[in-house]
N, C-alpha and C positions, 0 to 999 in steps of 0.2 A: 683594785688602786692600791698604788703604792707610792710613798713619797721619798725623794731619794734628794742627796745633796743634786745641784746642778755640775753639769761637765759641759766643756768644750763642743760636744757633737750636739749639744743643746740650742747653737746659736741660731739657728735658723729658725726654731719653732720659738726661742725670744721675741726673733724680729717679728714675726705672724703677730704675736701677743701683743706687742709695743704697735701695731698698725690695730689691731682691734680693740685695746682699749680705748682711744679715742682719746681727743685732747683731753688735758686737766691730769694723765698720770703720769705725774713727773717722776717717778721712779723706777720708770723702765721708759725708755726714747729709743724709736728707731735709729740710729746711729750706730755703723758698726763697728766704729773703733771702741765705742763708751762702752758697747754690750761685751765686746769682748775684753775690754780691761774689769768691767765687772764680772764677766764669769770668773776670770782670771785668779779675783781678790776674792772671792766666798771660796775655790778651790786653795787656797791659799789658808785662809781661816779655818777652815774643815782641817785640814792637814797639821794646823799648828798643836802645840803641844796642850799651850794652854791651861799649867800649872806653875806651883813654883811660887815661894815666897814673894818674892818682887813684881808675879802677873798683874796688871791690871787691864780692867776693860778698853780697847784701844781701836783699833781701824779697821775692827775684824769686820769681816760681812758676811751673813748664814744666807745664803738662796737655796729655798727646795723648789723640787718640782713635782708635782703628781700626773701618774706615769697612768697611762691605759695596759692592763698586762695584757692584754690579748691583742693587741695593735703596738703597743709602746709607744702612741701619741702623746703627747703631753699637754695636758688637759688644763693646767692651770700651775701658779707659780706662788709663792709666798717666803717672806723674807725675814732678816732680822741685823737692824746694825749694833754693833756691841757700844759705842760709843758717838754720839753727835756731836756734831760741832768741833768736831778734834782736826777734820780736814779742811773744814770750810766753815763760816757763820753758817747758824740756824734761826733766819728772821720768820719773828711775827708780829703782830698787830695785839696787843693788849686795852682788851675791852675795859673800860671804865667808866664808873658814873659821877661825874664831879657836881658840884653844887655853886653858882654866884649869888649872892644875896648882897643887898643893902639895907642894914638895919635902920638907918636912917628914913629911907622911901618904903620900908615895908615888903618888900619885892623879893624874890628870889624865885630862880630856877635849874630845874635840872638839867642835865646834859650828857651825852653818853661821848665818847671820845675813846679815839683807838690811836695809841702811842708803840708809835714800831722800838722794835729794839731785839737783842742777839739773847734767846731766851734758850733751856732746855742743855746748854753746853754738860756733856758729860752721859748726860741718859743714851740709855736703850730705847731701841726703837722698832717697835715694828712695824713691815711698810711692804710696799708691792707685791699685795694679793690682788690675785684675779684671777676666778676662774671662766674659760673661756664658753661664750652661748649654748654650744653644741655640747657639749661635754656635763650638763646642767644634770646630776643625780642624787637620790639621794645619798647623806655624809658628806658628799665631795666637799661643800662650801666651811661645812664645821671643821671638817678635818684639816683642812688649809689652814684657817684658820688658829685652829684650836692646838695644831702640834707645834708650834710657836714657843706654848707655854709649857707643854710638857720636853722640849729639848731644853729651855732655859731652866726645867727644874730638875735634869740630869746635870748639868752643868752650871751650877748658879755664878762660880768664881769667872766665870767667861762674861758676865754681864752685870749692867749697875742694879742699884737697887730701887732708883726709878726708872719706870716705862712708857714711853708715851704713843701718840698713835695719831699721824696729821691724816686727817678725814680728807677726801677729796670733795671740795665745793660744787657749788651748782653753776652748769655750763649746759648749753645746749646740744643739738646734733649737728652744728653747724660751727661747732666751734668757739663760742662766743658768752662770753662770763659778763654777766650785768656788772658784779663789782669789778671786775679790772675794766671793763668798756670807761668807768669814771675817772679811773686813775691812769687808763692814755689817755683820755681827752684832756684831762690838766697837769699831769706830770710826767709820763715816760711815754714817748710815741714810737711804743711795739706796740702789735697785734695782740692775742693772747697768745697764739700759735706760736709766735716765734719768743715769747716770753717762756711758757712751757720748754721749749725745745733747750733754751737755755739755761734754766731752771734745772732740767734734769740730768743734764749734761756738766752741772756743777758751778755754772757760769753765773754765779747770784750776785759778781759785784754791784751791777746798778743798783738792786736794792738802796743800800748803803747811800748811794752816790746819786741817786734821781730820787727816790722816794722823799716825801717830807719828813723834815727832823725832827719838828714840832709837832703837839697832838692835835687831829683831824678832831672837829664837833661832826661827828655821824647826822648832824640835822642839814650836813650844807653838803652831803653827798643827794645823788637822785633818789625818788622813791624804790626802782628799781633793786638800785646798788645796799639800801637799806636793806632791802626786803631777806639778803640773802648771807647776810651780816651772821656767820655758826651755823649756815645751814649746809646739809649734803646732797652730793649726787643723788639722785635716781637710783642710781646702781651701786649706791653705800649703805641705802639705809639698811639691808640684810648684815652688811658687815659691823655698822652701829649697833644695829642691836643685840652681836654676838659681843660684842666688845663691852659692852655695860653689863649684858649678865655674867662677865668675869669681874668686872666692879672696874672698869676704868670710869673715867668721871669728866667732863668740861669743869677747864679751871681759869677760863676766859681766855684764850690765845685762839688766834686762827691765824691764818695762811694768808698772805699780804697779796697773795696775787687772784687768789678765787673766792676768799672768805672762808673757807671751809674750819670747822672745830679744830682746834689739837686736844685730842682725851688724855687722860697722864692716869697712872695708880702704881704702889707700889708693888716692886715684882713679887715677894715672897706673900704677898697678899690676893694677889690673882686667885679665881678659885679653880683655875683648870691646874697650878702648881699648886694649892694646897691638897687636892682629892689624886694628884700623882702618885703611883704606888712603884715600889721596888718590889720585886721578890724573885724565888726559882722558876726554871721552866721544869714542868713536867710534858712529854708529849707521850701526846696518846696511842697504843697501840693500833687504834682504829686508823686506817691510812684515809679514809675520809667520811669522817661518819658525818648523819642525818643533820642536816642545821638547825633542825627546829627541833632534834633528842638535846644538843648543843645548848641551844635556846633555853629551854624547860629548867636547864641542868644550871644554866649561869644564872635565873630569875627573870629573862628578857632582855637581860643589858647590853645593849653595844657599847664595843671597847675601844680604842684605839689603844695600840700595843705597838711595842717599839723595843730594836735590843739600843746596847750599850755604845757603840761605835761610833766615833763620829766621822770619820772620812768615809766609811763606809755604811753609814746609819740608814736604816732603813724602818717604815712603820705603815701601819696599813688601820683599817677599822677590821671588825669581825663582831658579828654574833653568835660563830665558835670556838668562845674560850669561858673558861669555868674559872673562880676563883676561888680557892679554899685560905680563907685568912687562918683559919687554925695551924695551917701547915705553912703558910705562906709560900703556897704554889699556885700556881698558873696554870693550868692544863691546857694544853693548844694540839690540833690533830697538827700530824706531820708534815702536811703542806705548807701550813701557816711557817710551820717552825725553817722550813726550808726557804722559804720567801722569804722573812726574814734572816735568816742566817745563823739560826740557834741550835745550840745542842743541848740536850738533857740536862738539867742543871745549873744551867746559864742566867745569869742574869739577866730580866726583861723588865720593861717600864713598862705602864698602863694604867687609864685613864676612864671613866664612865664618858662617852660623850654626848648623851644626851642630859646635860645639865639643865637644871629647869631656867629658866629665864626670869632673871630680876626683872622687878615692876617697877623699882625704885629709881625711874629715869630722870635725870637732872633736867628740871624746869624749864633752861636755857634751849634744850633740845627735842623736848618733849614735840615740839612741833613737825621736826621734819621725819619723826617716826610713826603720827598716830595712828591707829592702827592698821598698821604695817606688822604682819607675825613674820619670826622668823622665819626662812625658809631660803632655800639655797636657790641661788641665783648667780648673773656673771658681778659677784660684788666686786668692788675695783677702789683700791687707797693707796 
């Protein structure tokens, strides 16, 4: 499995993923012009120098694909937005608690409210993660998720100090969202599929134009809509666990369309960012060493390994590598060095892919992921 930047020849695969991912996956929609523009923006972002005293994260978008080396098939996709809210506002509901009371009557009532706002402007965002169901295999989902953090560790100047992840909310197989159903009936006469098409292609002006300006008391919503506030789609639970293990936390923002939670973290405090290392490559004289022997020498660790290029970025997962910290060397077989475009003595970045899961989940999200282990799945958000 190889991770590389998306290129225009991947267009047909992206259209297939947009269909396979189903309703609610707004970061990738089946629209030819939208996908062409998305690929072109990613290519320009990877090609940009991204350095200099005046450099600030802006409209850059980095889209990676996971490729099956035997067939060249696109197995999945993942991405990073350098700075959201620059091209168009990014709207959320903030979930808050209020208390109304009358001292004279000795009465008080706790209420939950949803307040629409334009939040997170200037934050980086990890997004567009989807592993196609027929390509589920060991390490694929983790590689798709965590390679973004390795890339951010390589290029901290390209990204903001705060990073968010907007998680896909609850919808059924027919494309109906309980959360949106209530808003459609009361405020915006557009079905869920149409709204997602609009949001995905960047036309989100209707949120400010038609959604309620004042706080909404959640007890006014029907039970099915209230039940999914801050909850994630079943396909998104594995991704949720991975992000929680990295240090992401729910801070009370939800998507105004499907009610899914937005997670937040400090970029330099993400576990994979902190554990990513850079050292020199030493290429083994053995052309194809036995994996078992290398695994024993490397203490059984499975690593994600990447070159230092930007436009020619390549990364993979391997057990056939040994870190020699005393010499600041990563020893890899010749075949792997060729795959990543590495020469002996070149810099290489790597991190342990099997990071232990963080058990301290935010209570607001624990109901979404109760008893669900970290696993490889068609994670999507």
